[in-house]
N, C-alpha and C positions, 0 to 999 in steps of 0.2 A: 622811460622811467617808471611810469605807472605800471607797466607790465613786469617790470624786474621786482616793484615793491610787492606786486600780488604773487609773485612766484612761490615765495616761501608759504604763504598762506595756503595755496594750491597744494603744494607739497604736503603740508601738514593735514589737509583735509583728506589728501588721497590716503595717508598713512591710517587716519583714525578710521577711513572705510575699510581698507583692507585689515587693519586689526580687529575691527567689529566683526567683519565675514569671518575672520579665523575665530573668533571668538562664539559666534553663534554656530560654527561647525564643529567647535569644541565641546559647546554646551550640547549641541544635538548627539554627538557621539556619547558623552557621559550620560545624557539621558536614556539613550539605546543600550548601553553598557548596563546601567543600573536596572532597566526593565528586564533585560535577559538575566541579570544576577538574580533578581527578584523571581522570575519565572522559574529558573531552575532549582531555587531555593523552594519554591512552592511544588514544583513536581516531585523533587527528592523527598518533601515531608510526606507527601502523599502516598510515595513508596513505602515508606515507614508504617503509616498508617494502614495501609492495604496489606502488609504483612498480617496484621491482627484480626484481619476480616475475613469471617468465613464465606463461602462462596454462597448464592451469586454474588460476583461484585464486579463493577462496572469501570470504566475510566472516568475520572472526574471533570468537572466543566473547569477553564480557566477564562477570565475576561478576556473578550475580544480587543479591548483597549490595551491590554499587557502585551499581547502578541503583536499588535499593530505598533507600539512603541518599540519593541524588540527587533521587529523587521525579519529578515530572512534568517537570522540566526536561533529564531524560534524553532525551525525545524531541525535544529540540531540537538536537541535535548536528550538527554540520556534514558527518558521515562515517558509513557504514552499520555495523551490527555485529548480533552474534546473542548472546542469552543462553539457559541452558538453565533452564526453571521449576524450582522447588525440589521440585515433586513433580506429578504429573498422574495423573488416574484411569485404570482399566483400562478398555478398549473397551467392555466391557458396561456398565459403570456410566456411562460417558460418554453412552452412547447412551440408556439410561434417564434420564438426567436431562436429556438434549436433549427427549425425547418430554415431559416434566415442567415445561417450562420456562413461565414466567406470561407467555405471549405469543399474542394471540389469533389473529393472520393472519401469514403468510409471503409473500414475493414468488417465484414459482418459473418456471422455464422447461423448455420440453420438450427433451430431450436428441435432437440430430440423429444421423442413421445413421453420418456420415464417408464416406469417411475423411478425417481432417483435412490439410490442407495445411500441414503444419507446416515445409516448405520456403520458406514465405514468410511471414516475420515479420509484414508489415505488413497482410496481407489477414485479414478475419473469417475465423476458423477454423470448421468445419462443426460445432462441439461443441453448438451449440443451434441449433435450427430457425429462432427470430425472435429479435430483439433486445430486444422487448418483454417484460416481466414479467406473471404472472397472480397476482393476490392470492387466496388460500385460505386456510382455517382452517389452524392448526398441525397438527392431529391428520392432515387429508388431506395436507398438504404431506409429512409423514414418511412416511405410506403408499406414495405415488408415488416418494419418494425411495429407500426401502428395495427397491422393484422395479426401481430403475434407469431408470424413464421421465423422470423430472424430476430438476432439480437447483435448488438455491439458489444463484444466480448472480448476483451484483451485486445481492443482497438489500440494498438500503441503508437498510433500516427499523430497522437495529440499532441498540442502544447498550451501553455497558459495562454498564448495570445488568442488561439483558435476559442476558447470558451469564454474568454475574457467578457465579451458582449452579454453573456447570460448572468453576470454579476450585477448586482446592483451598486451604485458608488464602486465601479471598479478600481477607481484612482487609489482608493483606501487599500487595495491587495497588491498593487504593483511592486513595492518593496518587499512585501512579504514572500512573494512568489518568484523573485528575481534569479534566485539560485537553483529553480526547479529546471531539470533536463528536458523531461517529456512526461507525457501522461498515458496513461490506459483508461479509455472510456468504457463504461458500462452501461447499455441502456437496453430497457427491456419493457414490454407491455405485456406481462403474464396474467393467465386466469386463475392461477393458483401459485401458492409457496412453493419456490424450487430451491434445491440444494444448488448452489451455482458454482462453488469454487471448493475444491478439495483442499486438504493440508498443504500450506506451501509458506514462504517466508522469502523477502528480498534481502540478500546479504550485502549488497553495495549500497543501498539507498536507504533514508529514511522516507516514509510513504506519507502523503498527505491526500486523504480521502474526503472530498467535498461531495456531500449529499445535496443535490439540488432538487429532487423531486423523489417522492415514495420512501421505503424503507428499507433497510437492510439490517440483517442481525448477524453479528460475528461472535466467533469464539477465538480468544488469543491466549497464547502461552508465552510466558516470559522465558528468554533462552535460559536463564539461571535455574528455573523450575525444571526444564528438559535435562540440563546439565545435571541436576542432583538425582535424577532418574535414570540417567544413561541413554535418555532418547536422542537420537540426531535431529538437526533441525534444517538441514539443508534439503532442497527438493531432490538430489539425485540418490541421497540416502533413503528417503521416502520411497522413490520409485524402485530400488532395489529390493527394500523391504516387501513392497507390493509383488515383485517377481517371485519372491521366495515365498514356497507354499508350505514350507516347514514352520515358519512363523507367521501364520495367517495376518493380516493387516487388521481382521476384526479384532484380533487379541491386543493389538497396538491401540486400538480405538477404545476399547474397554479402559487402557489404562488412563490414556488422554481425558476421557470424562471423568476417572476418579481423581486425578492430580489436580493441584491449584491451578485456576484458569480463570478468564474474565469474560462474561456475557455482556456485549455491547451492542446497543440499538442505536444507530445512525438514522434520525429523520431529516425531511426536507429542511434546511437550514443549519445543519450540522456538519462540522470539519472534525476528522478524526486523524491526529497524528502518532504514528508509532515509529520507532526506530528500527534499524536494520536488525535481521534474525528472529523477529517476533512472529512466531508462526501462527497463521489464523485460517478459519474456514468462514465460508459466507452463506445465508440463506438471504433470498430475495422475496419481498412480498409482492403479490399481485398489484396490477396496475401500472401506469406509467411510472418508470423508475429510471432516474438518472444520477450518475454518479461517475466522477472523473477521480483518478487517483494519482495524482502527480507525485515524481520521484525527487527528492530533495538531494542536490548533489553534496557528498560529504565535505567537510573541510578539515585539512590537517589536524586541526586543534581536537578532531573526533576521534582521533586514532586511538587513544587509549581506552576508552567508553568501547569502540568497536572491537578491540583486542581482548576486551574483558569479556564480551558477549561471544566471540569465537573461540576463546578458549574453553568457555562452558561446554560445548558441543562438538568440538574437533580435536582430533589428535594434534601434537606439535607440529609435525610434517603437513598435516592438512591445514592448519591453521598458517603455517609459514607462507604457503602456496596462496592461501585467500589474501594475507597481510600484501603479498608483492600484487596481487592484482587490483586490491583496494588503493595501494600508493598509485599504480598507472590511472585508474578511473579519478583520481583526485586532482593529477597533474596533467594530463593530457586535453589537447584541445577538446573541445565539446563534440565537434563534428565526426572526429576520429573514434571517440567514445561511442556514439550515436550508432556509426557504422557497423563498427565490431559488435555491438548488442543485438542490432538487427539481424547480423548473419548467425549469431548463437542463439537467438531466439528461434530462427526459422528453424536451423538444425535439430534444437531440443524438442520443438514441435513435432517434426518428422518423427524423431525416433521415439517420442511418447506416444503418438498415433500407433506405430509398428508394435510397441509393447503392450497397450491396451488391446489390440487386435489379437495379439497372440495370447494373452491372459483370457479373453473372453473364449477363445477356442479350445485353450486348456481346461478352462473351467466348464464348458458346456461338456467337452468330454468325461471329465472327472464325475460331474452330476449323474451321468448314466451308470456309474459304479456305486452302487447304495454302500458298499464297504468305505470306500473312500470318503463318501458324504458324512457316514458315521464317525469315521476318524477326524475329519475336518472339524466337525461340530465339538468333538471332545477336546480337541487341541485349542479351539476357540474358546473354550470353556475354563480351560486352566487359569488360576487367578495370576494377575499381571506379576504379581512378586516373584513366580515361580519362573518367568519367562526371561530373566535376566541373572 
């Protein structure tokens, strides 16, 4: 009898507990939604403000707590921003953590002697001797990194779990980074500032660059600005322009320097987020420099913003092709996407290296002809407005 009498109370208590659980989840969801809405309003307001600011201009900082409350949807925003990490380790501790990471191998590249052609945004810099990477044990990679002979450069073998131990209070980042597919590690120990990345953009992902040590200096171009000036923003078009000596890439660089853009500095403890199609170049300061660029997987809700950016810089047919790939990347299983990306990355790296070798040979032979050199200089000096 006593058990029967207690049963209604037990059921009532269970119902209250279940109801309270749902209420707490709903409140958390509403809180997250509210934070995301506020974050989007903030970055879009900043976009309106930036339209009235003369160069140089930077990405605005937003509070880390707002990004933390919004979670992974923070990296679905239609406009770039920066945050300061709540705390980060001193350099000696960070370097020790880096050497102790639970990662068997890294992808390294030999550093070139330079000098870098930083006045040509579209050509490969001479920062690395080859576009291909070499896999080696983490211990050996760290040693060659410390003596400045090699760099971890576009090492796309990293995930959030790999570099999580280098974050202070990592549990605060788990929800933020949960939809990031993979990352590119960039780690150097240079004796002077170098031009480390030519003009390129990521069409399939939002990018989250976490600067843990050192300083990087970026230049960014909004795809809408490129679209207004007839400049393509996909890497294959950049390569084609570099191959065409009729329209020297130096002339395109002059245009890129003139049109509206952003000068962004990321110091240790900064996180920089930017959406797909935002073209950028990067300079890396001397000293130990560690940055990982995570790729945030698109959500179907981002389709309209993605299409808007794609239409700014592509023909309708080209945009439809990219939209089909966008859809596949959004819905296919993660392991399938990563496998395809790896094969595509290797193929592009191989073709890029062949193209660069051919360009160097052609340019060397043409430099021997003083008439061509004079013609090249004259064409490069034509005002950008005459070139389109």
